[in-house]
C-alpha positions, 0 to 999 in steps of 0.5 A: 328685037322682033326676030329674037321674040319670034325665035324665042316663041318658036323654040318654047313652042317646040319644047312644049310640043316635044314635052307633050310627046313623052309621058312621064313615068310615075314611080309605083308607091311602096305599097304597090310593090309586088315583092317579086325577086328574080328566082335565080335560086329555088328558095327565092321562087318558093318565097315568091310563091308563098307571097303570091298565094298569101297575098292573092297576087295573080301576076306573081302567082302566074310568074311562078309557073312555067307557062307552056309546060305547067301541069297540075296532078290532083290528089289521086282519091279526088282525081278518081271522081273528077277526071274530066276536070283534072285530067288536062289541067294547064296553066290557063286552068290554073290561072282561072282557078286562082283568079276566081279564088282571088275574087271570092277572097276580096276584100277579106284576103288579109290573114292568109298564111302558107307554111311549108315543113318537112322540106325535101329537095332532090336534085335531078340535074343542074337545071331541074329538081323536085321540091317536096313539102308538107303544107298548111294553107289558111286562106280567107274567103267570102264563099258561103258554099265552101266553108273551109279556109284551112287546107293541108297535105303534101305538095311536090314540085318539079322545078326547072330553070327557064331561058332567063335562068329563073326557076319555075314550077313545071309540075305540081302534085298535090296529095291529101295527108289527113281528113283536112281539105287539100289544095286539090279540093280548093281547085275543084270548088273555085274552078269554073270552066 
């Protein structure tokens, strides 16, 4: 009888010891769901991009951009006065800008919107395309030095498939189309080297 009790205690100690070695994975709550869908089609990438921008989700925003190849081309009229800022804009610069914007927008980031219209798609080959659209962006923030919350212009994305067969934005050209501030001006204000 003693031997059975001892064996029982040893087995229970071993089970408890093994259980302590493994962390239980806690599933995400529905409100923590990022909404990311694998961008196997260009329109899925655009949907992911719009959600990331309006919710200021930096992780999904980064996933939309090609890490090693990404380049932003500023509006030519603004670029002329900001060559030092925009001449070598990279993925790291883009993420620093977006994070600064996200911080300035919290906690008033609700009510943001991004609409794209007059969409034109030119297939360059089976793994590359150019996506052009007029944009209207409303982005709430708390920065009193930069009063603008409405932006508009023309964006042009060169999009390519990556090794995982997912579409990403490789090049982003911004063009101002009217007197409203454009995305280049948003970057100019919220980027701090």
